[in-house]
C-alpha positions as CSV (number, residue, x, y, z in Angstrom):
1,X,-16.4,12.5,-25.1
2,X,-14.0,11.9,-22.2
3,X,-12.1,8.6,-22.6
4,X,-12.7,5.8,-20.1
5,X,-9.8,5.5,-17.6
6,X,-8.1,2.2,-16.7
7,X,-5.9,2.2,-13.6
8,X,-3.4,-0.6,-13.5
9,X,-1.6,-2.0,-10.5
10,X,1.9,-3.1,-11.5
11,X,3.2,-6.0,-9.5
12,X,1.3,-9.2,-10.2
13,X,-0.7,-7.6,-13.0
14,X,1.7,-6.0,-15.5
15,X,5.0,-6.7,-13.8
16,X,6.7,-9.7,-12.3
17,X,8.3,-9.2,-8.9
18,X,11.2,-11.4,-7.8
19,X,12.9,-10.5,-4.5
20,X,15.3,-13.4,-5.3
21,X,16.8,-11.3,-8.1
22,X,18.2,-8.9,-5.6
23,X,19.6,-11.7,-3.4
24,X,21.3,-13.3,-6.5
25,X,22.7,-10.0,-7.6
26,X,24.2,-9.3,-4.2
27,X,25.2,-12.8,-3.3
28,X,23.1,-12.8,-0.1
29,X,20.1,-14.8,1.2
30,X,16.5,-13.9,0.5
31,X,16.2,-13.4,4.3
32,X,19.0,-10.8,4.1
33,X,17.1,-9.0,1.4
34,X,13.8,-9.1,3.3
35,X,15.5,-7.8,6.4
36,X,17.4,-5.0,4.6
37,X,14.6,-3.7,2.5
38,X,11.6,-4.3,4.6
39,X,12.6,-4.0,8.2
40,X,12.5,-0.7,10.2
41,X,9.7,0.7,8.0
42,X,12.0,2.0,5.2
43,X,10.1,0.3,2.5
44,X,6.8,1.8,3.6
45,X,8.5,5.2,4.0
46,X,9.9,5.2,0.4
47,X,6.6,3.8,-0.9
48,X,4.7,6.9,0.4
49,X,7.4,9.4,-0.4
50,X,8.4,10.0,3.2
51,X,11.9,8.7,2.5
52,X,13.7,9.5,-0.8
53,X,15.3,6.8,-2.9
54,X,18.8,7.7,-1.8
55,X,17.9,7.4,1.9
56,X,16.2,4.1,1.2
57,X,19.2,2.7,-0.7
58,X,21.6,4.0,2.0
59,X,19.7,2.3,4.8
60,X,19.5,-1.0,2.9
61,X,23.2,-0.8,1.9
62,X,24.2,-0.3,5.5
63,X,22.1,-3.3,6.6
64,X,23.7,-5.5,3.9
65,X,27.2,-4.1,4.2
66,X,27.2,-3.5,0.5
67,X,28.0,-0.6,-1.9
68,X,25.0,1.7,-2.4
69,X,25.2,1.6,-6.2
70,X,25.2,-2.2,-6.2
71,X,22.2,-2.2,-3.8
72,X,20.3,0.2,-5.9
73,X,20.9,-1.9,-9.0
74,X,19.9,-5.1,-7.2
75,X,16.7,-3.4,-5.9
76,X,15.8,-2.3,-9.4
77,X,16.3,-5.8,-10.7
78,X,13.4,-7.1,-8.6
79,X,10.8,-5.8,-11.1
80,X,10.4,-6.8,-14.7
81,X,7.7,-5.6,-17.0
82,X,6.1,-8.5,-18.8
83,X,5.9,-8.4,-22.6
84,X,2.2,-9.2,-22.5
85,X,1.8,-6.5,-19.8
86,X,3.3,-3.9,-22.1
87,X,1.2,-5.2,-25.0
88,X,-2.0,-4.9,-22.9
89,X,-1.2,-1.3,-22.0
90,X,-0.4,-0.5,-25.7
91,X,-3.8,-2.1,-26.6
92,X,-5.6,0.0,-24.1
93,X,-3.9,3.2,-25.4
94,X,-4.7,2.2,-29.0
95,X,-8.3,1.7,-28.0
96,X,-8.4,5.4,-26.9
97,X,-8.5,4.6,-23.2
98,X,-6.7,6.8,-20.7
99,X,-4.2,4.6,-18.8
100,X,-2.7,5.4,-15.4
101,X,-0.7,3.4,-12.9
102,X,-2.3,3.0,-9.5
103,X,0.5,1.1,-7.8
104,X,2.4,1.0,-4.6
105,X,5.9,1.6,-5.8
106,X,9.1,3.7,-5.2
107,X,11.1,5.9,-7.5
108,X,13.7,3.3,-8.3
109,X,11.2,0.7,-9.4
110,X,9.1,3.2,-11.2
111,X,12.1,4.5,-13.2
112,X,13.0,0.9,-14.3
113,X,9.4,0.0,-15.2
114,X,8.8,3.3,-17.0
115,X,11.6,2.6,-19.4
116,X,9.9,-0.6,-20.4
117,X,6.4,0.8,-20.7
118,X,4.8,3.2,-23.2
119,X,4.8,6.8,-22.0
120,X,2.3,7.1,-19.2
121,X,1.5,9.7,-16.5
122,X,3.4,8.8,-13.4
123,X,1.8,11.1,-10.8
124,X,-0.8,8.5,-9.6
125,X,1.6,6.0,-7.9
126,X,1.9,5.7,-4.1
127,X,5.0,7.8,-3.5
128,X,3.5,10.7,-5.6
129,X,0.2,10.4,-3.8
130,X,1.7,10.2,-0.3
131,X,-0.3,7.1,0.6
132,X,-0.3,3.4,-0.3
133,X,-3.0,0.9,-1.0
134,X,-5.2,-0.3,0.6
135,X,-5.4,2.9,2.6
136,X,-8.6,4.6,1.5
137,X,-6.6,7.9,1.3
138,X,-4.6,6.5,-1.6
139,X,-7.9,6.1,-3.5
140,X,-9.3,9.4,-2.4
141,X,-6.2,11.2,-3.6
142,X,-6.0,9.2,-6.8
143,X,-9.7,9.9,-7.6
144,X,-9.2,13.6,-6.9
145,X,-6.3,13.7,-9.4
146,X,-8.1,11.8,-12.0
147,X,-11.3,13.7,-11.7
148,X,-13.3,10.5,-12.5
149,X,-13.4,6.9,-11.4
150,X,-11.4,4.5,-13.4
151,X,-11.8,0.8,-13.9
152,X,-9.1,-0.6,-11.6
153,X,-7.3,-3.9,-11.8
154,X,-5.1,-5.2,-9.0
155,X,-3.8,-8.6,-7.8
156,X,-4.7,-8.1,-4.1
157,X,-8.1,-8.6,-2.7
158,X,-7.6,-5.9,0.0
159,X,-6.8,-3.3,-2.6
160,X,-9.8,-4.2,-4.7
161,X,-12.1,-4.1,-1.6
162,X,-10.8,-0.7,-0.6
163,X,-11.3,0.7,-4.1
164,X,-14.8,-0.7,-4.3
165,X,-15.7,0.8,-0.9
166,X,-15.1,4.2,-2.6
167,X,-17.2,3.4,-5.7
168,X,-14.4,2.3,-8.0
169,X,-15.2,-0.5,-10.4
170,X,-12.3,-2.8,-9.4
171,X,-11.3,-6.3,-10.3
172,X,-8.9,-8.7,-8.7
173,X,-6.7,-10.3,-11.4
174,X,-3.4,-12.2,-11.8
175,X,-1.4,-11.2,-14.8
176,X,-2.2,-9.5,-18.1
177,X,-4.6,-12.1,-19.5
178,X,-6.9,-11.8,-16.5
179,X,-6.6,-8.0,-16.5
180,X,-7.6,-8.0,-20.2
181,X,-10.5,-10.3,-19.5
182,X,-11.7,-7.8,-16.8
183,X,-11.5,-5.0,-19.3
184,X,-13.4,-7.0,-21.8
185,X,-16.1,-7.7,-19.1
186,X,-16.2,-3.9,-18.5
187,X,-16.8,-3.3,-22.3
188,X,-13.5,-1.4,-22.7
189,X,-11.7,-3.9,-24.9
190,X,-13.1,-6.3,-27.6
191,X,-13.4,-10.0,-27.2
192,X,-10.7,-11.7,-29.3
């Protein structure tokens, strides 16, 4: 029998995101971080694989007037895998579920998060799919790669609605506890 698939968003579900970590690391304001990383479309470009990590870091470093290595490290520091998030993924794997990451992310963040997570396939994230949520193309490409519909948990209503529009059983959650509750509701994990 084919195992059920769980597709996890990362930020807001398994991972904490703190843009202030980059500001603190570089000694700049949060507005400076937002402008350097999110203006000019570079964040969207790296998120869908249209810009590589080096180009993304170079553009942000130029905007901040900082060394590229320091900027790359500060960008990586924005994401932190939660201990209870890792534990949830481990529980899903131990239950025989197939786990994938359906997340808008970039190569720098994914590398940092992958070191803190159990080994998982990484080809289902936005930069590998060439599209980002809530674009229906993200879900179409993700479904084609999976070959079956997963149960999907995400913290954003627009992402959940887009997935549902394509027939995916999707739940809006905040954090690992709510994600686990959704998986219990789906009958994939036991009630504790």
